[in-house]
DRENMAR-996670 format. One record per atom (N, C-alpha, C): residue number from 1; residue in one letter; atom name; x, y, z. Coordinates in Angstrom, 1 decimal. Example, Ala and Ser with C-alpha at 12.3 -4.5 7.8 and 13.67 -1.06 7.14 Angstrom:
BEGIN
<node num="1" residuo="A" atomo="N" c1="13.2" c2="-5.7" c3="7.8"/>
<node num="1" residuo="A" atomo="CA" c1="12.3" c2="-4.5" c3="7.8"/>
<node num="1" residuo="A" atomo="C" c1="13.2" c2="-3.3" c3="7.8"/>
<node num="2" residuo="S" atomo="N" c1="12.8" c2="-2.2" c3="7.1"/>
<node num="2" residuo="S" atomo="CA" c1="13.7" c2="-1.1" c3="7.1"/>
<node num="2" residuo="S" atomo="C" c1="12.9" c2="0.0" c3="7.9"/>
This chain:
BEGIN
<node num="1" residuo="M" atomo="N" c1="79.5" c2="-91.5" c3="-96.9"/>
<node num="1" residuo="M" atomo="CA" c1="80.6" c2="-91.8" c3="-96.6"/>
<node num="1" residuo="M" atomo="C" c1="81.3" c2="-90.5" c3="-95.5"/>
<node num="2" residuo="A" atomo="N" c1="82.2" c2="-90.9" c3="-94.4"/>
<node num="2" residuo="A" atomo="CA" c1="82.1" c2="-90.8" c3="-93.5"/>
<node num="2" residuo="A" atomo="C" c1="83.4" c2="-89.0" c3="-93.7"/>
<node num="3" residuo="K" atomo="N" c1="83.4" c2="-88.2" c3="-93.2"/>
<node num="3" residuo="K" atomo="CA" c1="84.1" c2="-86.5" c3="-93.5"/>
<node num="3" residuo="K" atomo="C" c1="83.8" c2="-85.8" c3="-92.7"/>
<node num="4" residuo="F" atomo="N" c1="85.3" c2="-84.7" c3="-92.2"/>
<node num="4" residuo="F" atomo="CA" c1="84.9" c2="-83.7" c3="-91.7"/>
<node num="4" residuo="F" atomo="C" c1="84.4" c2="-82.5" c3="-92.4"/>
<node num="5" residuo="N" atomo="N" c1="83.9" c2="-82.0" c3="-92.0"/>
<node num="5" residuo="N" atomo="CA" c1="83.1" c2="-80.8" c3="-92.4"/>
<node num="5" residuo="N" atomo="C" c1="83.6" c2="-79.0" c3="-91.1"/>
<node num="6" residuo="I" atomo="N" c1="84.0" c2="-78.1" c3="-91.9"/>
<node num="6" residuo="I" atomo="CA" c1="84.5" c2="-77.2" c3="-91.5"/>
<node num="6" residuo="I" atomo="C" c1="83.2" c2="-76.1" c3="-91.7"/>
<node num="7" residuo="I" atomo="N" c1="83.1" c2="-75.8" c3="-89.9"/>
<node num="7" residuo="I" atomo="CA" c1="81.9" c2="-74.7" c3="-89.9"/>
<node num="7" residuo="I" atomo="C" c1="82.0" c2="-73.9" c3="-88.8"/>
<node num="8" residuo="L" atomo="N" c1="81.1" c2="-72.3" c3="-89.8"/>
<node num="8" residuo="L" atomo="CA" c1="81.5" c2="-71.5" c3="-89.0"/>
<node num="8" residuo="L" atomo="C" c1="80.3" c2="-71.0" c3="-88.0"/>
<node num="9" residuo="K" atomo="N" c1="80.4" c2="-70.7" c3="-86.6"/>
<node num="9" residuo="K" atomo="CA" c1="79.5" c2="-70.8" c3="-85.9"/>
<node num="9" residuo="K" atomo="C" c1="79.8" c2="-68.9" c3="-85.0"/>
<node num="10" residuo="A" atomo="N" c1="78.9" c2="-68.4" c3="-85.1"/>
<node num="10" residuo="A" atomo="CA" c1="79.4" c2="-67.6" c3="-83.7"/>
<node num="10" residuo="A" atomo="C" c1="81.2" c2="-66.9" c3="-83.6"/>
<node num="11" residuo="S" atomo="N" c1="81.5" c2="-67.1" c3="-85.2"/>
<node num="11" residuo="S" atomo="CA" c1="82.4" c2="-66.4" c3="-85.4"/>
<node num="11" residuo="S" atomo="C" c1="83.8" c2="-67.3" c3="-85.3"/>
<node num="12" residuo="R" atomo="N" c1="83.5" c2="-68.5" c3="-84.4"/>
<node num="12" residuo="R" atomo="CA" c1="84.2" c2="-69.4" c3="-84.3"/>
<node num="12" residuo="R" atomo="C" c1="84.6" c2="-70.2" c3="-85.9"/>
<node num="13" residuo="Y" atomo="N" c1="85.8" c2="-70.8" c3="-86.2"/>
<node num="13" residuo="Y" atomo="CA" c1="85.3" c2="-72.2" c3="-86.9"/>
<node num="13" residuo="Y" atomo="C" c1="85.5" c2="-73.5" c3="-86.1"/>
<node num="14" residuo="Y" atomo="N" c1="84.5" c2="-74.5" c3="-86.2"/>
<node num="14" residuo="Y" atomo="CA" c1="84.8" c2="-75.5" c3="-85.8"/>
<node num="14" residuo="Y" atomo="C" c1="84.8" c2="-76.5" c3="-87.2"/>
<node num="15" residuo="F" atomo="N" c1="85.5" c2="-77.8" c3="-86.7"/>
<node num="15" residuo="F" atomo="CA" c1="85.3" c2="-79.1" c3="-87.8"/>
<node num="15" residuo="F" atomo="C" c1="84.8" c2="-80.3" c3="-86.4"/>
<node num="16" residuo="Q" atomo="N" c1="83.9" c2="-80.9" c3="-87.4"/>
<node num="16" residuo="Q" atomo="CA" c1="82.9" c2="-82.0" c3="-87.0"/>
<node num="16" residuo="Q" atomo="C" c1="83.1" c2="-83.3" c3="-87.9"/>
<node num="17" residuo="F" atomo="N" c1="83.3" c2="-84.0" c3="-86.9"/>
<node num="17" residuo="F" atomo="CA" c1="83.4" c2="-85.5" c3="-87.6"/>
<node num="17" residuo="F" atomo="C" c1="81.3" c2="-86.1" c3="-87.7"/>
<node num="18" residuo="M" atomo="N" c1="80.8" c2="-86.4" c3="-89.3"/>
<node num="18" residuo="M" atomo="CA" c1="80.5" c2="-87.4" c3="-90.0"/>
<node num="18" residuo="M" atomo="C" c1="80.5" c2="-88.9" c3="-90.5"/>
<node num="19" residuo="A" atomo="N" c1="79.3" c2="-88.9" c3="-89.4"/>
<node num="19" residuo="A" atomo="CA" c1="79.4" c2="-90.7" c3="-90.0"/>
<node num="19" residuo="A" atomo="C" c1="79.5" c2="-90.7" c3="-91.3"/>
<node num="20" residuo="N" atomo="N" c1="79.7" c2="-92.4" c3="-91.8"/>
<node num="20" residuo="N" atomo="CA" c1="78.7" c2="-92.3" c3="-93.0"/>
<node num="20" residuo="N" atomo="C" c1="77.6" c2="-92.4" c3="-93.2"/>
<node num="21" residuo="N" atomo="N" c1="76.7" c2="-91.9" c3="-91.9"/>
<node num="21" residuo="N" atomo="CA" c1="75.5" c2="-92.2" c3="-92.1"/>
<node num="21" residuo="N" atomo="C" c1="74.7" c2="-90.7" c3="-92.3"/>
<node num="22" residuo="G" atomo="N" c1="75.5" c2="-89.5" c3="-91.6"/>
<node num="22" residuo="G" atomo="CA" c1="75.3" c2="-88.4" c3="-91.9"/>
<node num="22" residuo="G" atomo="C" c1="75.5" c2="-87.6" c3="-90.6"/>
<node num="23" residuo="N" atomo="N" c1="75.1" c2="-88.6" c3="-89.6"/>
<node num="23" residuo="N" atomo="CA" c1="75.3" c2="-88.7" c3="-88.2"/>
<node num="23" residuo="N" atomo="C" c1="76.8" c2="-87.7" c3="-87.4"/>
<node num="24" residuo="E" atomo="N" c1="76.0" c2="-86.8" c3="-87.2"/>
<node num="24" residuo="E" atomo="CA" c1="77.6" c2="-86.3" c3="-86.3"/>
<node num="24" residuo="E" atomo="C" c1="78.1" c2="-86.8" c3="-85.3"/>
<node num="25" residuo="I" atomo="N" c1="79.5" c2="-86.9" c3="-85.2"/>
<node num="25" residuo="I" atomo="CA" c1="79.6" c2="-88.1" c3="-84.2"/>
<node num="25" residuo="I" atomo="C" c1="80.4" c2="-87.2" c3="-83.2"/>
<node num="26" residuo="F" atomo="N" c1="81.6" c2="-86.2" c3="-83.9"/>
<node num="26" residuo="F" atomo="CA" c1="82.4" c2="-85.0" c3="-82.6"/>
<node num="26" residuo="F" atomo="C" c1="82.2" c2="-83.6" c3="-83.6"/>
<node num="27" residuo="T" atomo="N" c1="82.7" c2="-82.9" c3="-82.2"/>
<node num="27" residuo="T" atomo="CA" c1="82.5" c2="-81.4" c3="-82.8"/>
<node num="27" residuo="T" atomo="C" c1="83.6" c2="-80.9" c3="-82.2"/>
<node num="28" residuo="S" atomo="N" c1="84.7" c2="-80.1" c3="-82.9"/>
<node num="28" residuo="S" atomo="CA" c1="85.2" c2="-79.1" c3="-82.1"/>
<node num="28" residuo="S" atomo="C" c1="85.6" c2="-78.2" c3="-81.1"/>
<node num="29" residuo="N" atomo="N" c1="86.6" c2="-78.3" c3="-80.3"/>
<node num="29" residuo="N" atomo="CA" c1="86.4" c2="-76.7" c3="-79.5"/>
<node num="29" residuo="N" atomo="C" c1="86.8" c2="-75.4" c3="-80.6"/>
<node num="30" residuo="G" atomo="N" c1="86.1" c2="-74.8" c3="-80.8"/>
<node num="30" residuo="G" atomo="CA" c1="85.9" c2="-73.3" c3="-81.2"/>
<node num="30" residuo="G" atomo="C" c1="87.9" c2="-72.5" c3="-81.8"/>
<node num="31" residuo="Y" atomo="N" c1="87.8" c2="-72.5" c3="-82.7"/>
<node num="31" residuo="Y" atomo="CA" c1="89.4" c2="-71.8" c3="-83.5"/>
<node num="31" residuo="Y" atomo="C" c1="89.3" c2="-70.2" c3="-83.8"/>
<node num="32" residuo="T" atomo="N" c1="89.8" c2="-69.9" c3="-84.1"/>
<node num="32" residuo="T" atomo="CA" c1="89.4" c2="-68.1" c3="-84.3"/>
<node num="32" residuo="T" atomo="C" c1="90.2" c2="-67.9" c3="-85.5"/>
<node num="33" residuo="T" atomo="N" c1="90.5" c2="-69.0" c3="-86.1"/>
<node num="33" residuo="T" atomo="CA" c1="91.5" c2="-68.9" c3="-88.0"/>
<node num="33" residuo="T" atomo="C" c1="90.6" c2="-70.1" c3="-88.1"/>
<node num="34" residuo="K" atomo="N" c1="90.2" c2="-70.3" c3="-89.4"/>
<node num="34" residuo="K" atomo="CA" c1="90.2" c2="-71.3" c3="-90.8"/>
<node num="34" residuo="K" atomo="C" c1="90.4" c2="-72.0" c3="-90.3"/>
<node num="35" residuo="E" atomo="N" c1="92.2" c2="-71.8" c3="-90.3"/>
<node num="35" residuo="E" atomo="CA" c1="93.3" c2="-72.4" c3="-91.0"/>
<node num="35" residuo="E" atomo="C" c1="93.8" c2="-73.0" c3="-89.3"/>
<node num="36" residuo="G" atomo="N" c1="93.7" c2="-72.4" c3="-88.4"/>
<node num="36" residuo="G" atomo="CA" c1="93.6" c2="-73.3" c3="-87.3"/>
<node num="36" residuo="G" atomo="C" c1="92.9" c2="-74.1" c3="-86.8"/>
<node num="37" residuo="C" atomo="N" c1="91.6" c2="-74.4" c3="-87.8"/>
<node num="37" residuo="C" atomo="CA" c1="91.2" c2="-75.7" c3="-87.2"/>
<node num="37" residuo="C" atomo="C" c1="91.0" c2="-76.4" c3="-88.0"/>
<node num="38" residuo="M" atomo="N" c1="91.8" c2="-76.3" c3="-89.1"/>
<node num="38" residuo="M" atomo="CA" c1="92.3" c2="-76.8" c3="-90.0"/>
<node num="38" residuo="M" atomo="C" c1="93.2" c2="-77.7" c3="-90.1"/>
<node num="39" residuo="V" atomo="N" c1="94.1" c2="-76.8" c3="-89.2"/>
<node num="39" residuo="V" atomo="CA" c1="95.6" c2="-77.8" c3="-88.1"/>
<node num="39" residuo="V" atomo="C" c1="94.8" c2="-79.2" c3="-87.5"/>
<node num="40" residuo="G" atomo="N" c1="93.5" c2="-78.2" c3="-87.2"/>
<node num="40" residuo="G" atomo="CA" c1="93.4" c2="-79.0" c3="-85.2"/>
<node num="40" residuo="G" atomo="C" c1="93.3" c2="-80.4" c3="-86.6"/>
<node num="41" residuo="S" atomo="N" c1="92.6" c2="-79.9" c3="-87.2"/>
<node num="41" residuo="S" atomo="CA" c1="91.7" c2="-81.3" c3="-87.7"/>
<node num="41" residuo="S" atomo="C" c1="91.8" c2="-82.7" c3="-88.4"/>
<node num="42" residuo="T" atomo="N" c1="93.2" c2="-82.0" c3="-88.4"/>
<node num="42" residuo="T" atomo="CA" c1="94.3" c2="-83.1" c3="-89.6"/>
<node num="42" residuo="T" atomo="C" c1="95.3" c2="-83.4" c3="-88.4"/>
<node num="43" residuo="D" atomo="N" c1="95.4" c2="-82.4" c3="-87.5"/>
<node num="43" residuo="D" atomo="CA" c1="96.6" c2="-82.9" c3="-85.7"/>
<node num="43" residuo="D" atomo="C" c1="95.7" c2="-84.2" c3="-85.2"/>
<node num="44" residuo="I" atomo="N" c1="94.0" c2="-84.1" c3="-85.2"/>
<node num="44" residuo="I" atomo="CA" c1="93.0" c2="-85.6" c3="-84.6"/>
<node num="44" residuo="I" atomo="C" c1="92.8" c2="-86.0" c3="-86.0"/>
<node num="45" residuo="K" atomo="N" c1="92.5" c2="-85.8" c3="-87.3"/>
<node num="45" residuo="K" atomo="CA" c1="92.6" c2="-87.3" c3="-88.0"/>
<node num="45" residuo="K" atomo="C" c1="94.0" c2="-88.1" c3="-87.4"/>
<node num="46" residuo="S" atomo="N" c1="95.4" c2="-87.4" c3="-87.5"/>
<node num="46" residuo="S" atomo="CA" c1="96.3" c2="-88.2" c3="-87.0"/>
<node num="46" residuo="S" atomo="C" c1="96.7" c2="-89.4" c3="-86.0"/>
<node num="47" residuo="R" atomo="N" c1="95.5" c2="-88.9" c3="-84.8"/>
<node num="47" residuo="R" atomo="CA" c1="95.9" c2="-88.8" c3="-83.8"/>
<node num="47" residuo="R" atomo="C" c1="94.5" c2="-90.4" c3="-83.3"/>
<node num="48" residuo="T" atomo="N" c1="93.2" c2="-90.4" c3="-84.4"/>
<node num="48" residuo="T" atomo="CA" c1="92.1" c2="-91.6" c3="-83.9"/>
<node num="48" residuo="T" atomo="C" c1="92.7" c2="-93.1" c3="-83.3"/>
<node num="49" residuo="S" atomo="N" c1="93.6" c2="-93.5" c3="-84.6"/>
<node num="49" residuo="S" atomo="CA" c1="93.9" c2="-94.5" c3="-84.3"/>
<node num="49" residuo="S" atomo="C" c1="94.7" c2="-94.7" c3="-82.8"/>
<node num="50" residuo="F" atomo="N" c1="95.1" c2="-93.9" c3="-82.1"/>
<node num="50" residuo="F" atomo="CA" c1="95.6" c2="-94.1" c3="-80.1"/>
<node num="50" residuo="F" atomo="C" c1="94.4" c2="-94.2" c3="-79.7"/>
<node num="51" residuo="E" atomo="N" c1="93.7" c2="-95.3" c3="-78.7"/>
<node num="51" residuo="E" atomo="CA" c1="93.2" c2="-95.3" c3="-78.0"/>
<node num="51" residuo="E" atomo="C" c1="93.3" c2="-94.7" c3="-76.9"/>
<node num="52" residuo="S" atomo="N" c1="95.1" c2="-94.0" c3="-76.1"/>
<node num="52" residuo="S" atomo="CA" c1="94.5" c2="-92.6" c3="-75.3"/>
<node num="52" residuo="S" atomo="C" c1="94.5" c2="-91.5" c3="-76.3"/>
<node num="53" residuo="T" atomo="N" c1="93.7" c2="-91.1" c3="-77.3"/>
<node num="53" residuo="T" atomo="CA" c1="92.8" c2="-90.8" c3="-78.0"/>
<node num="53" residuo="T" atomo="C" c1="91.5" c2="-90.1" c3="-77.3"/>
<node num="54" residuo="Y" atomo="N" c1="91.3" c2="-91.5" c3="-76.7"/>
<node num="54" residuo="Y" atomo="CA" c1="89.6" c2="-90.6" c3="-76.5"/>
<node num="54" residuo="Y" atomo="C" c1="89.5" c2="-91.1" c3="-74.7"/>
<node num="55" residuo="H" atomo="N" c1="89.2" c2="-90.3" c3="-74.6"/>
<node num="55" residuo="H" atomo="CA" c1="88.5" c2="-89.6" c3="-72.8"/>
<node num="55" residuo="H" atomo="C" c1="86.9" c2="-90.2" c3="-72.3"/>
<node num="56" residuo="R" atomo="N" c1="86.7" c2="-91.1" c3="-72.0"/>
<node num="56" residuo="R" atomo="CA" c1="85.3" c2="-92.0" c3="-71.7"/>
<node num="56" residuo="R" atomo="C" c1="84.6" c2="-91.6" c3="-70.3"/>
<node num="57" residuo="S" atomo="N" c1="82.9" c2="-90.3" c3="-70.8"/>
<node num="57" residuo="S" atomo="CA" c1="82.8" c2="-90.4" c3="-69.6"/>
<node num="57" residuo="S" atomo="C" c1="80.9" c2="-91.0" c3="-69.7"/>
<node num="58" residuo="D" atomo="N" c1="80.6" c2="-91.7" c3="-67.8"/>
<node num="58" residuo="D" atomo="CA" c1="79.3" c2="-92.3" c3="-68.3"/>
<node num="58" residuo="D" atomo="C" c1="79.0" c2="-91.9" c3="-66.8"/>
<node num="59" residuo="I" atomo="N" c1="77.2" c2="-91.1" c3="-67.7"/>
<node num="59" residuo="I" atomo="CA" c1="76.3" c2="-90.4" c3="-66.3"/>
<node num="59" residuo="I" atomo="C" c1="75.4" c2="-91.0" c3="-67.0"/>
<node num="60" residuo="L" atomo="N" c1="74.4" c2="-92.0" c3="-66.1"/>
<node num="60" residuo="L" atomo="CA" c1="73.2" c2="-91.9" c3="-66.8"/>
<node num="60" residuo="L" atomo="C" c1="72.7" c2="-91.7" c3="-67.7"/>
<node num="61" residuo="H" atomo="N" c1="72.7" c2="-93.0" c3="-68.7"/>
<node num="61" residuo="H" atomo="CA" c1="72.0" c2="-92.8" c3="-70.3"/>
<node num="61" residuo="H" atomo="C" c1="72.6" c2="-91.3" c3="-71.1"/>
<node num="62" residuo="D" atomo="N" c1="73.9" c2="-91.0" c3="-71.0"/>
<node num="62" residuo="D" atomo="CA" c1="74.7" c2="-90.2" c3="-71.2"/>
<node num="62" residuo="D" atomo="C" c1="76.0" c2="-90.4" c3="-71.5"/>
<node num="63" residuo="H" atomo="N" c1="76.2" c2="-91.0" c3="-72.3"/>
<node num="63" residuo="H" atomo="CA" c1="77.8" c2="-91.8" c3="-72.1"/>
<node num="63" residuo="H" atomo="C" c1="78.8" c2="-90.7" c3="-73.3"/>
<node num="64" residuo="R" atomo="N" c1="79.5" c2="-90.2" c3="-72.8"/>
<node num="64" residuo="R" atomo="CA" c1="79.9" c2="-90.0" c3="-73.9"/>
<node num="64" residuo="R" atomo="C" c1="81.0" c2="-89.6" c3="-74.0"/>
<node num="65" residuo="F" atomo="N" c1="82.3" c2="-89.6" c3="-75.0"/>
<node num="65" residuo="F" atomo="CA" c1="83.5" c2="-88.8" c3="-75.1"/>
<node num="65" residuo="F" atomo="C" c1="84.3" c2="-88.0" c3="-75.9"/>
<node num="66" residuo="N" atomo="N" c1="85.7" c2="-87.2" c3="-75.3"/>
<node num="66" residuo="N" atomo="CA" c1="86.0" c2="-86.1" c3="-75.4"/>
<node num="66" residuo="N" atomo="C" c1="87.5" c2="-86.8" c3="-76.8"/>
<node num="67" residuo="L" atomo="N" c1="87.8" c2="-86.5" c3="-77.1"/>
<node num="67" residuo="L" atomo="CA" c1="88.9" c2="-86.7" c3="-78.0"/>
<node num="67" residuo="L" atomo="C" c1="90.6" c2="-85.9" c3="-77.8"/>
<node num="68" residuo="L" atomo="N" c1="91.2" c2="-86.7" c3="-77.0"/>
<node num="68" residuo="L" atomo="CA" c1="92.5" c2="-85.8" c3="-77.0"/>
<node num="68" residuo="L" atomo="C" c1="93.8" c2="-85.4" c3="-77.9"/>
<node num="69" residuo="S" atomo="N" c1="94.4" c2="-84.1" c3="-77.4"/>
<node num="69" residuo="S" atomo="CA" c1="95.6" c2="-83.7" c3="-78.1"/>
<node num="69" residuo="S" atomo="C" c1="96.1" c2="-84.7" c3="-78.0"/>
<node num="70" residuo="A" atomo="N" c1="98.1" c2="-84.6" c3="-78.1"/>
<node num="70" residuo="A" atomo="CA" c1="99.0" c2="-85.4" c3="-78.0"/>
<node num="70" residuo="A" atomo="C" c1="99.5" c2="-84.9" c3="-76.4"/>
<node num="71" residuo="S" atomo="N" c1="99.2" c2="-83.9" c3="-76.5"/>
<node num="71" residuo="S" atomo="CA" c1="99.3" c2="-83.0" c3="-74.9"/>
<node num="71" residuo="S" atomo="C" c1="98.2" c2="-82.9" c3="-74.2"/>
<node num="72" residuo="G" atomo="N" c1="97.5" c2="-83.8" c3="-74.2"/>
<node num="72" residuo="G" atomo="CA" c1="96.2" c2="-84.2" c3="-73.9"/>
<node num="72" residuo="G" atomo="C" c1="95.6" c2="-83.4" c3="-72.9"/>
<node num="73" residuo="Q" atomo="N" c1="94.9" c2="-82.4" c3="-73.8"/>
<node num="73" residuo="Q" atomo="CA" c1="94.7" c2="-80.5" c3="-74.3"/>
<node num="73" residuo="Q" atomo="C" c1="92.8" c2="-81.3" c3="-74.5"/>
<node num="74" residuo="I" atomo="N" c1="91.5" c2="-81.5" c3="-74.6"/>
<node num="74" residuo="I" atomo="CA" c1="90.2" c2="-81.2" c3="-75.0"/>
<node num="74" residuo="I" atomo="C" c1="90.5" c2="-80.7" c3="-76.3"/>
<node num="75" residuo="V" atomo="N" c1="90.2" c2="-81.7" c3="-77.4"/>
<node num="75" residuo="V" atomo="CA" c1="90.2" c2="-80.5" c3="-78.5"/>
<node num="75" residuo="V" atomo="C" c1="89.1" c2="-81.1" c3="-79.4"/>
<node num="76" residuo="A" atomo="N" c1="87.8" c2="-81.8" c3="-78.8"/>
<node num="76" residuo="A" atomo="CA" c1="86.4" c2="-82.6" c3="-79.3"/>
<node num="76" residuo="A" atomo="C" c1="85.6" c2="-83.4" c3="-78.5"/>
<node num="77" residuo="H" atomo="N" c1="84.7" c2="-83.4" c3="-78.3"/>
<node num="77" residuo="H" atomo="CA" c1="83.4" c2="-83.2" c3="-77.6"/>
<node num="77" residuo="H" atomo="C" c1="82.7" c2="-83.9" c3="-78.9"/>
<node num="78" residuo="S" atomo="N" c1="82.1" c2="-85.8" c3="-78.7"/>
<node num="78" residuo="S" atomo="CA" c1="81.4" c2="-86.9" c3="-78.8"/>
<node num="78" residuo="S" atomo="C" c1="80.2" c2="-86.2" c3="-78.7"/>
<node num="79" residuo="E" atomo="N" c1="79.0" c2="-86.6" c3="-79.2"/>
<node num="79" residuo="E" atomo="CA" c1="77.0" c2="-86.2" c3="-79.0"/>
<node num="79" residuo="E" atomo="C" c1="77.3" c2="-87.1" c3="-77.9"/>
<node num="80" residuo="G" atomo="N" c1="76.4" c2="-87.9" c3="-76.8"/>
<node num="80" residuo="G" atomo="CA" c1="75.6" c2="-88.5" c3="-75.9"/>
<node num="80" residuo="G" atomo="C" c1="75.3" c2="-89.5" c3="-76.9"/>
<node num="81" residuo="Y" atomo="N" c1="75.2" c2="-90.6" c3="-75.8"/>
<node num="81" residuo="Y" atomo="CA" c1="74.6" c2="-91.6" c3="-76.0"/>
<node num="81" residuo="Y" atomo="C" c1="74.2" c2="-92.7" c3="-75.5"/>
<node num="82" residuo="I" atomo="N" c1="72.7" c2="-93.6" c3="-75.6"/>
<node num="82" residuo="I" atomo="CA" c1="72.3" c2="-93.5" c3="-74.6"/>
<node num="82" residuo="I" atomo="C" c1="72.4" c2="-94.3" c3="-73.8"/>
<node num="83" residuo="T" atomo="N" c1="73.3" c2="-95.7" c3="-74.4"/>
<node num="83" residuo="T" atomo="CA" c1="74.7" c2="-96.9" c3="-73.7"/>
<node num="83" residuo="T" atomo="C" c1="75.8" c2="-96.4" c3="-74.1"/>
<node num="84" residuo="G" atomo="N" c1="76.4" c2="-97.2" c3="-72.9"/>
<node num="84" residuo="G" atomo="CA" c1="78.2" c2="-97.0" c3="-73.4"/>
<node num="84" residuo="G" atomo="C" c1="78.3" c2="-97.5" c3="-75.2"/>
<node num="85" residuo="T" atomo="N" c1="77.6" c2="-99.0" c3="-75.1"/>
<node num="85" residuo="T" atomo="CA" c1="77.7" c2="-99.5" c3="-76.8"/>
<node num="85" residuo="T" atomo="C" c1="77.6" c2="-98.5" c3="-77.8"/>
<node num="86" residuo="G" atomo="N" c1="76.9" c2="-97.3" c3="-77.8"/>
<node num="86" residuo="G" atomo="CA" c1="76.8" c2="-97.0" c3="-78.3"/>
<node num="86" residuo="G" atomo="C" c1="77.7" c2="-95.7" c3="-79.2"/>
<node num="87" residuo="R" atomo="N" c1="78.5" c2="-95.5" c3="-77.7"/>
<node num="87" residuo="R" atomo="CA" c1="79.6" c2="-94.1" c3="-77.8"/>
<node num="87" residuo="R" atomo="C" c1="80.8" c2="-95.1" c3="-78.1"/>
<node num="88" residuo="E" atomo="N" c1="80.8" c2="-96.7" c3="-77.7"/>
<node num="88" residuo="E" atomo="CA" c1="82.1" c2="-97.4" c3="-78.4"/>
<node num="88" residuo="E" atomo="C" c1="82.1" c2="-97.7" c3="-80.0"/>
<node num="89" residuo="N" atomo="N" c1="81.0" c2="-98.1" c3="-80.0"/>
<node num="89" residuo="N" atomo="CA" c1="80.3" c2="-98.9" c3="-81.4"/>
<node num="89" residuo="N" atomo="C" c1="80.6" c2="-97.0" c3="-82.7"/>
<node num="90" residuo="A" atomo="N" c1="80.5" c2="-95.7" c3="-81.9"/>
<node num="90" residuo="A" atomo="CA" c1="80.9" c2="-94.5" c3="-82.7"/>
<node num="90" residuo="A" atomo="C" c1="82.8" c2="-94.2" c3="-82.6"/>
<node num="91" residuo="I" atomo="N" c1="83.0" c2="-94.3" c3="-81.4"/>
<node num="91" residuo="I" atomo="CA" c1="84.7" c2="-94.3" c3="-81.8"/>
<node num="91" residuo="I" atomo="C" c1="85.0" c2="-95.7" c3="-82.2"/>
<node num="92" residuo="I" atomo="N" c1="84.6" c2="-97.0" c3="-83.0"/>
<node num="92" residuo="I" atomo="CA" c1="85.0" c2="-98.2" c3="-83.7"/>
<node num="92" residuo="I" atomo="C" c1="84.9" c2="-96.8" c3="-85.2"/>
<node num="93" residuo="A" atomo="N" c1="83.6" c2="-96.7" c3="-85.2"/>
<node num="93" residuo="A" atomo="CA" c1="83.6" c2="-95.8" c3="-86.5"/>
<node num="93" residuo="A" atomo="C" c1="84.7" c2="-94.3" c3="-87.0"/>
<node num="94" residuo="V" atomo="N" c1="85.0" c2="-94.1" c3="-85.6"/>
<node num="94" residuo="V" atomo="CA" c1="86.1" c2="-92.8" c3="-85.8"/>
<node num="94" residuo="V" atomo="C" c1="87.1" c2="-93.4" c3="-86.1"/>
<node num="95" residuo="K" atomo="N" c1="87.5" c2="-94.3" c3="-85.5"/>
<node num="95" residuo="K" atomo="CA" c1="89.0" c2="-95.5" c3="-85.5"/>
<node num="95" residuo="K" atomo="C" c1="88.8" c2="-95.9" c3="-86.4"/>
<node num="96" residuo="T" atomo="N" c1="87.8" c2="-96.0" c3="-87.7"/>
<node num="96" residuo="T" atomo="CA" c1="87.9" c2="-96.9" c3="-89.4"/>
<node num="96" residuo="T" atomo="C" c1="88.0" c2="-95.7" c3="-90.0"/>
<node num="97" residuo="Y" atomo="N" c1="87.4" c2="-95.1" c3="-90.5"/>
<node num="97" residuo="Y" atomo="CA" c1="86.6" c2="-94.3" c3="-90.7"/>
<node num="97" residuo="Y" atomo="C" c1="87.8" c2="-92.5" c3="-90.7"/>
<node num="98" residuo="A" atomo="N" c1="88.3" c2="-91.6" c3="-90.1"/>
<node num="98" residuo="A" atomo="CA" c1="89.0" c2="-90.5" c3="-89.5"/>
<node num="98" residuo="A" atomo="C" c1="89.9" c2="-90.1" c3="-90.2"/>
<node num="99" residuo="A" atomo="N" c1="91.0" c2="-91.2" c3="-89.9"/>
<node num="99" residuo="A" atomo="CA" c1="92.1" c2="-90.7" c3="-90.9"/>
<node num="99" residuo="A" atomo="C" c1="92.0" c2="-90.6" c3="-92.3"/>
<node num="100" residuo="G" atomo="N" c1="90.9" c2="-91.4" c3="-92.7"/>
<node num="100" residuo="G" atomo="CA" c1="90.7" c2="-91.1" c3="-94.8"/>
<node num="100" residuo="G" atomo="C" c1="89.7" c2="-90.0" c3="-95.0"/>
<node num="101" residuo="A" atomo="N" c1="89.2" c2="-89.8" c3="-93.3"/>
<node num="101" residuo="A" atomo="CA" c1="88.0" c2="-88.8" c3="-94.3"/>
<node num="101" residuo="A" atomo="C" c1="88.9" c2="-87.5" c3="-95.1"/>
<node num="102" residuo="L" atomo="N" c1="87.8" c2="-87.3" c3="-95.7"/>
<node num="102" residuo="L" atomo="CA" c1="88.0" c2="-85.3" c3="-96.8"/>
<node num="102" residuo="L" atomo="C" c1="87.6" c2="-84.5" c3="-96.0"/>
<node num="103" residuo="V" atomo="N" c1="88.2" c2="-83.6" c3="-96.1"/>
<node num="103" residuo="V" atomo="CA" c1="87.5" c2="-82.7" c3="-95.6"/>
<node num="103" residuo="V" atomo="C" c1="87.3" c2="-81.4" c3="-96.5"/>
<node num="104" residuo="F" atomo="N" c1="86.1" c2="-81.1" c3="-95.7"/>
<node num="104" residuo="F" atomo="CA" c1="85.0" c2="-79.8" c3="-96.9"/>
<node num="104" residuo="F" atomo="C" c1="84.6" c2="-78.8" c3="-96.1"/>
<node num="105" residuo="D" atomo="N" c1="84.8" c2="-77.8" c3="-96.6"/>
<node num="105" residuo="D" atomo="CA" c1="84.7" c2="-76.3" c3="-96.2"/>
<node num="105" residuo="D" atomo="C" c1="83.2" c2="-75.3" c3="-96.6"/>
<node num="106" residuo="M" atomo="N" c1="82.6" c2="-75.9" c3="-95.9"/>
<node num="106" residuo="M" atomo="CA" c1="81.9" c2="-75.1" c3="-95.4"/>
<node num="106" residuo="M" atomo="C" c1="80.6" c2="-74.2" c3="-95.0"/>
<node num="107" residuo="T" atomo="N" c1="82.0" c2="-73.4" c3="-94.8"/>
<node num="107" residuo="T" atomo="CA" c1="82.2" c2="-72.0" c3="-94.7"/>
<node num="107" residuo="T" atomo="C" c1="81.4" c2="-71.5" c3="-95.6"/>
């Protein structure tokens, strides 16, 4: 089951999107409050179907994507993928499962 986890690390709150297989696909920027993090996760869930949400970057054997807010700010960063195809498969998983994923408070 794909899901969002809210975590606390070094006094900052983050949301992580976890794929059906349990692998982390992306992590948000840090938030100072849990409420802000929850709002951020809700915002990104509502945007995952839009292609404009994804900014791709390619460096040899390190293919990543950032997720952008409606205002174009980076709000989350993907894991690195060895191939562009791996990255694209991760984006497909986000587009397919993120909007309906449950959010779990792990703090």
